[in-house]
C-alpha positions as CSV (number, residue, x, y, z in Angstrom):
1,M,178.5,94.3,155.0
2,E,178.6,97.0,152.0
3,T,177.5,100.4,152.8
4,E,175.0,102.0,149.9
5,T,176.4,105.1,149.0
6,P,174.3,107.3,147.3
7,A,175.2,106.9,143.9
8,M,173.5,103.3,144.3
9,R,170.5,104.8,146.1
10,A,169.8,106.9,143.0
11,R,169.7,103.9,140.5
12,I,166.7,102.4,142.9
13,V,162.8,103.4,142.5
14,S,160.1,102.6,144.6
15,I,156.7,102.3,143.4
16,F,154.1,102.3,145.5
17,S,150.4,102.9,147.1
18,R,149.3,105.3,149.9
19,H,146.3,103.2,149.3
20,D,148.3,99.4,150.0
21,S,146.9,98.3,153.1
22,I,149.2,95.0,153.7
23,A,152.7,96.9,153.1
24,G,153.3,99.2,156.0
25,P,153.4,102.3,157.1
26,L,153.2,104.1,154.0
27,G,156.7,105.9,155.2
28,T,158.7,102.3,154.8
29,S,158.5,102.4,151.4
30,W,160.5,106.1,151.2
31,L,164.1,105.3,150.8
32,P,166.7,108.0,151.3
33,G,168.4,108.9,148.1
34,A,166.5,106.8,145.5
35,R,163.0,107.8,143.3
36,H,160.0,107.5,144.1
37,L,156.3,106.9,142.3
38,V,153.6,107.2,145.4
39,L,150.2,105.7,142.9
40,D,147.1,106.7,145.2
41,D,143.4,104.7,145.1
42,I,145.3,101.3,144.0
43,G,145.9,98.1,146.6
44,H,148.5,96.2,147.6
45,V,148.1,93.4,144.4
46,S,146.4,95.3,142.6
47,L,150.3,97.0,141.3
48,L,151.3,94.5,139.6
49,R,148.5,94.7,137.6
50,D,147.8,98.7,137.1
51,A,148.4,100.5,134.1
52,R,150.6,103.0,136.0
53,A,152.4,100.9,138.1
54,I,154.1,98.7,135.1
55,D,154.6,101.9,132.4
56,A,156.5,103.5,135.4
57,T,158.3,100.3,136.3
58,I,159.3,100.0,132.2
59,E,160.6,103.4,132.4
60,A,162.7,102.7,135.6
61,L,164.4,99.5,133.9
62,S,165.0,101.8,130.9
63,M,166.7,103.9,132.6
64,L,168.7,101.8,134.4
65,R,169.6,100.6,131.1
66,A,170.8,103.4,129.2
67,A,174.0,103.9,129.3
68,P,175.2,107.1,131.0
69,G,176.0,110.4,129.3
70,S,174.4,108.6,125.8
71,A,171.6,110.6,124.1
72,Q,168.9,107.6,125.2
73,A,169.8,108.8,129.1
74,Q,170.1,112.3,128.8
75,H,166.0,111.6,127.2
76,H,165.4,109.8,130.7
77,R,166.4,112.7,132.4
78,A,164.7,115.0,130.8
79,V,161.5,113.3,129.8
80,L,160.9,110.5,132.2
81,A,163.0,111.1,135.4
82,P,160.5,114.6,136.5
83,R,158.0,111.8,136.9
84,F,159.8,110.5,139.6
85,M,160.0,112.1,143.2
């Protein structure tokens, strides 16, 4: 079995809610070395339709798509990445 490297973990984004009554406990969504976006005041099923979760998913996917070292990647690191913990 292949072990995840720090570089692999750095590409993972976990978007979750503190108020999720299905996926829990809260700490199960936290992966050391990954980026995290914690949303408040939203339930499990609502994550699929919440504008904040959708926007964060699109941002995370575009960060993964950007070629390392490109202007797009630098923009994501400077502007978008700070949104994630």
